[in-house]
N, C-alpha and C positions, 0 to 999 in steps of 0.2 A: 142671594145666598152666599154670604162670605165664607171663604175657606182660608185658613192661615197656617203657616208652618210653625214648628216648635220654637224657633228663635224669633219669630215675629218679623222676619225680613222679607219673606215672600208671601205668596198666596194669591187668591183671585176672587173676584166678584162675578156672579153670573145672574142674568135676568132670563127667566125661562118660563115656559108653560109646560103642561103635561106632554105636549107633542113637539115642542121646538125650543131650541136654545136661541135666544134673541141676541144677547150680547155677553161677551166675556171680557173682563178687564183685569189686568194685573193690579193688585192692591196698590194704589198710588201712595208714594212716600215723598217727603221733603226733608231737607237737612237744616233745621232751624238752629242747631247747636254745633255745627261743624260736620263731623264725619259720621255721626250716628243717625241713620234714617228713622223717622217716625211716620206712622200712618197719617196721611193727609185727610183729616176728618171732613174738611169742606168738599173735597173731591168725592169721597165716599157718599156724603150726604147728597151731592149733586146727582150721582148715579142713582140713588134711591128715589129722589124726586122725579128724575127723568122717567123711571120705569113704574113708579107708583105701585109697589107690590102689595098683594093681599096680606102677605106675611114675609118675615125674614127668618132664615135659619142660620145660626152661627154655631160652628163647631165648638164644643165645650172642651177646651184643652187646659191642662194644668201643668205646673212645673214638676219636674221629676227630681228625685234626690241627687241624681247625677248631673243635673244642670248647675252650672255655676251661677253665682249671684247676679252677674251682669246679664247672662242669658235669660234667667228667670224674670228679671226686671223688664227686659225688652219684650218678652212674651206677654207679660201682664199689661204693660203699657199699650202694646199693639191691640190686644184683646179689648182693653178698656176704650181705646179710640174707636174701634169698630162698633162696640156696643153703644157708645155715646152717639155715634152718627145715626143710630137707628131710633133716636128719640121720637116718640109718637107712633112708631110702627108696632105691629103685633110681632114680637120676637119670640122665636122658639129655639131652644138649644138642643144639640144632639151630640152624644158621645161618639168618638171615632169608632169604637167597637160596634156600635149600632149600625151606622151607615156602611161601614166596611163589610159587616156580616150580610146586610141586605144586598150589597153589590157583589157578594161572593169573593171578597178580597182578603179574607182572613188567611194569614200565613202565605200571602202572595207577595212577590216583589213589588215595590212601590210603583214601578213603571207599568204594572198590570192595569192601573187605573185608566190609562189612556185608551187601550182597546175596549175596555169595559164601558167607558163613557160613550165611545163611538158605537158600541153595539146598541145601546139604548137610544142614542140620538145621532144617527149616521150623518145627518146634514151638518152637524157641529164640527166636522173635521177642520174646515178653514179657520174656526175660532179657537181650536185647541192645538192641532199639530203644527210643528215647525217653530213654535215659540220657545224662548229660553225656559219659561216656566210652564211647559205643557203639562207636566204632572200635576202642578198646583191647579191649573185650569181644569183638568179632568177631575181632580178631587172636588173642586167647587161644583161641577156639574153633577157629580154623584151625590154630594151632600144635598143639593137642590132636589135631585131625583128622589132621595129618601124623604125629604121634607114634604114633597108633593104626595108621596105614598101615605105618610102619616096623616096628612090633611084629609085625604080620601077616607081613611079609616075613621078619623074623627067625625067626619060627616056621614059615616055609614055607607060609603060608596066605594067598596073595594074594587 
């Protein structure tokens, strides 16, 4: 379940079940053109192959009028790399407002996602806490948590 920030520079991938977080990985990047990092599609694909998910959830993000051209281009490029890496997977998109509402994070500080993710998955602490991108990691867990909820609803198993 990939999660990515607005500028496309951070984010996390998570492999999980309804009861456990198996692995959390900061979105891998490389520098093919010098100083501008781009998502390493091969590493993301390797993560997906290793975990063989039933489905993948990607946060549906868009540029904002306040974003500069370079920032918007970086976001779109990163999102496209993540989406491209999911070729052959059942991909589902979720708006930030949907998963944040489900997690109870509307109008909350961004850092509130860490304790909320740990409330749902207490054993995930070592995979989230203490990392530079712990908020991105927690967001990825919460996006996955919402994706699993929607899948249960889709299958008629609330």
